[in-house]
C-alpha positions in Angstrom: -58.0 -82.9 70.3 -59.0 -80.1 72.5 -60.5 -79.2 75.9 -64.3 -79.3 75.3 -66.5 -77.5 77.8 -70.2 -78.2 77.8 -72.2 -75.4 79.4 -75.7 -76.0 80.6 -78.8 -73.7 80.3 -77.9 -70.0 80.8 -81.4 -68.6 81.0 -80.4 -64.9 80.7 -77.7 -65.1 83.5 -74.9 -63.2 81.7 -72.6 -62.8 84.7 -72.6 -66.6 85.4 -71.9 -67.3 81.7 -69.0 -64.8 81.3 -67.4 -65.8 84.5 -67.4 -69.5 83.5 -65.9 -68.8 80.1 -63.3 -66.5 81.6 -62.3 -69.3 83.9 -62.1 -71.8 81.0 -59.9 -69.5 78.9 -57.5 -68.9 81.8 -57.0 -72.7 81.9 -56.6 -73.5 78.2 -56.3 -71.5 75.0 -57.8 -74.3 72.8 -61.1 -74.7 74.6 -64.2 -75.4 72.5 -67.5 -74.5 74.1 -70.7 -76.4 73.5 -73.7 -74.6 75.0 -76.8 -76.7 75.2 -79.4 -74.1 74.5 -81.9 -72.0 76.6 -79.7 -69.0 76.4 -82.6 -66.7 77.1 -85.6 -66.0 79.5 -86.0 -66.1 83.3 -82.7 -64.3 84.2 -81.9 -60.6 84.1 -80.1 -60.1 80.8 -81.1 -62.3 77.8 -80.1 -59.5 75.4 -76.6 -59.4 77.0 -76.3 -63.2 76.7 -77.1 -63.1 73.0 -74.7 -60.3 72.3 -72.0 -62.1 74.2 -72.5 -65.4 72.2 -72.7 -63.4 69.0 -69.2 -62.1 69.7 -67.7 -65.6 70.1 -65.9 -67.2 67.2 -68.0 -70.0 65.7 -64.8 -72.1 65.4 -64.6 -72.3 69.2 -68.3 -72.0 70.2 -71.0 -74.6 69.2 -74.4 -73.2 70.0 -77.3 -75.6 70.3 -81.0 -74.7 70.3 -83.2 -75.1 73.4 -86.9 -75.0 73.7 -86.8 -71.3 74.7 -85.1 -70.5 71.4 -87.6 -72.6 69.6 -90.3 -70.0 70.3 -88.6 -67.7 67.8 -87.2 -69.9 65.0 -90.2 -71.9 63.6 -91.9 -75.2 64.0 -95.2 -73.6 64.9 -94.2 -73.2 68.5 -96.3 -70.5 70.1 -94.4 -68.2 72.5 -94.8 -69.5 76.0 -92.6 -67.2 78.1 -94.5 -64.3 79.4 -91.8 -61.7 78.7 -90.9 -61.9 75.0 -87.5 -61.0 73.6 -87.1 -57.6 72.0 -87.5 -57.9 68.2 -83.8 -57.3 67.5 -82.9 -60.3 69.8 -85.6 -62.5 68.3 -84.3 -61.5 64.8 -80.8 -62.5 65.8 -82.0 -66.0 66.8 -83.8 -66.3 63.5 -80.7 -65.3 61.7 -78.6 -67.9 63.6 -81.2 -70.6 62.7 -81.1 -69.7 59.0 -77.3 -69.7 58.9 -77.0 -72.9 61.0 -75.4 -71.1 63.8 -78.0 -72.7 66.0 -77.6 -76.5 65.8 -79.7 -79.3 67.4 -76.9 -81.7 68.4 -73.2 -82.2 68.7 -71.1 -85.4 69.2 -68.0 -85.7 71.3 -65.4 -88.5 71.9 -63.7 -88.3 75.3 -60.1 -89.1 75.9 -61.0 -92.6 77.0 -63.1 -93.3 73.9 -66.6 -92.7 75.2 -68.9 -91.2 72.6 -71.4 -88.5 73.8 -74.5 -87.2 72.0 -75.1 -83.6 73.2 -78.5 -82.1 72.9 -80.7 -79.7 74.8 -83.1 -82.2 76.4 -81.8 -85.6 75.3 -82.8 -88.2 72.8 -85.6 -90.5 74.0 -85.7 -94.1 72.9 -88.8 -93.3 70.8 -87.1 -90.4 69.1 -84.0 -92.6 68.5 -86.3 -95.1 66.7 -87.9 -92.4 64.7 -84.4 -91.3 63.6 -83.7 -94.8 62.2 -81.9 -96.2 65.3 -78.4 -94.7 64.7 -75.7 -96.7 66.4 -73.2 -93.9 66.9 -73.4 -90.5 68.6 -71.9 -88.8 65.5 -74.6 -90.3 63.2 -77.4 -89.3 65.6 -76.1 -85.8 65.8 -75.8 -85.5 62.0 -79.3 -86.7 61.5 -80.7 -84.3 64.2 -78.9 -81.5 62.5 -80.9 -82.0 59.4 -83.8 -80.8 61.6 -86.2 -83.7 61.1 -89.8 -82.6 61.5 -92.1 -83.2 63.4 -89.5 -84.9 65.7 -88.0 -81.6 66.8 -91.2 -80.0 68.0 -93.1 -82.7 69.9 -92.9 -83.2 73.7 -90.6 -86.2 73.5 -88.2 -84.5 71.0 -84.6 -83.4 71.8 -85.7 -79.8 72.7 -88.5 -80.8 75.1 -88.2 -84.3 76.8 -88.2 -84.1 80.6 -85.3 -86.2 82.1 -87.1 -87.7 85.1 -90.4 -88.6 83.5 -89.7 -89.1 79.8 -86.0 -89.4 78.8 -84.5 -91.7 81.4 -87.6 -94.0 81.8 -87.7 -94.4 78.0 -84.3 -96.2 78.1 -84.2 -97.6 81.6 -87.7 -99.1 81.8 -89.0 -100.1 78.4 -86.3 -99.3 75.7 -83.4 -101.1 74.2 -79.8 -100.6 75.6 -78.7 -97.0 74.8 -76.1 -97.2 72.1 -74.1 -94.2 73.2 -73.9 -91.8 76.2 -75.8 -88.6 76.3 -75.2 -85.1 77.8 -78.2 -82.8 78.1 -79.6 -79.7 79.8 -83.2 -78.6 80.1 -84.2 -80.5 83.2 -82.7 -82.2 86.3 -83.5 -85.2 88.3 -82.6 -83.4 91.6 -83.5 -80.1 93.3 -80.1 -78.6 93.8 -81.3 -76.0 96.3 -83.1 -78.5 98.5 -80.6 -81.3 97.8 -83.4 -83.7 97.1 -84.4 -86.1 94.4 -87.1 -85.4 91.7 -87.2 -88.8 90.1 -88.2 -92.4 90.7 -86.2 -94.6 93.0 -85.0 -96.8 90.0 -83.3 -93.7 88.6 -81.9 -92.6 91.9 -80.2 -96.0 92.4 -78.3 -95.6 89.1 -77.3 -91.9 89.7 -74.7 -89.9 91.4 -74.7 -86.1 92.0 -72.0 -83.5 92.0 -73.7 -80.9 94.1 -71.1 -78.2 93.6 -70.8 -78.5 89.8 -74.6 -79.2 89.5 -74.1 -82.3 87.3 -75.8 -85.6 87.7 -74.6 -88.9 86.2 -77.0 -91.8 85.6 -75.8 -95.3 84.4 -77.6 -97.3 81.8 -76.6 -100.6 80.2 -73.2 -99.8 78.8 -73.7 -96.0 78.6 -74.8 -93.1 80.8 -76.6 -89.8 81.0 -74.9 -86.6 82.2 -77.2 -83.7 83.0 -75.7 -80.2 83.1 -78.5 -77.8 83.6 -77.4 -75.7 86.6 -80.9 -74.5 87.3 -79.9 -70.8 87.5 -83.4 -69.5 88.1 -83.7 -65.7 88.0 -80.4 -64.9 89.8 -77.9 -67.6 88.9 -76.7 -70.6 90.8 -74.3 -69.8 93.7 -72.0 -72.7 92.7 -71.8 -74.5 89.4 -69.3 -75.3 86.6 -69.3 -76.5 83.0 -68.6 -80.2 82.2 -65.0 -80.1 81.1 -63.6 -82.9 78.9 -59.8 -82.7 78.4 -58.2 -84.2 75.2 -61.6 -84.7 73.6 -62.6 -84.7 70.0 -65.6 -82.9 68.4 -67.0 -85.5 66.0 -70.1 -83.5 64.7 
């Protein structure tokens, strides 16, 4: 068991990333980081973020892919961000993809026995069905890490699904009970700056917000969603923190 820290979208904000990791390492020497993707774009130093992650030991850093990395690694995704990465940085992402340094999913078991599937945008009920309806987070993560196509690349896939309009409604309104909990980045059901909701009332009623850490928690039948995208924007969030799980186990 170890301390597992799940870090939300970085978006080129190197200062926020390094400060968070320094704080983690001052607390525990056995911390394993899972970063949920979207390392690049929007913020001031995507190249610095990539260089920093490249320097981290793979044994203590699990790097997931986000939709912003997807522009560079395949799947026929046309570049959509107006400022492309420099070619050496794009080549680094392609190398990570080829060497499985970029994964699609991870699975974690908490100290109290809750199993969490960790992806960039979350696994919708439709995508779960397409995967074969895995009953455990570890199985779901293993299947996603085989990079099933075209599941990865469509708008309801684990790199793209929007929490408020696609991911949560797929389980809360029309889907079966979610078989395991999920942690995701990519989008949020609140506006942290305005401290306002960006989702339907049905989701609000099931949700709580940690405004300082910039996490939301949404209950489903027997499971929950935890959203960890801090919404750094171009300058970095003034207050945020990773999701820290003490005495947890990395399953996949």
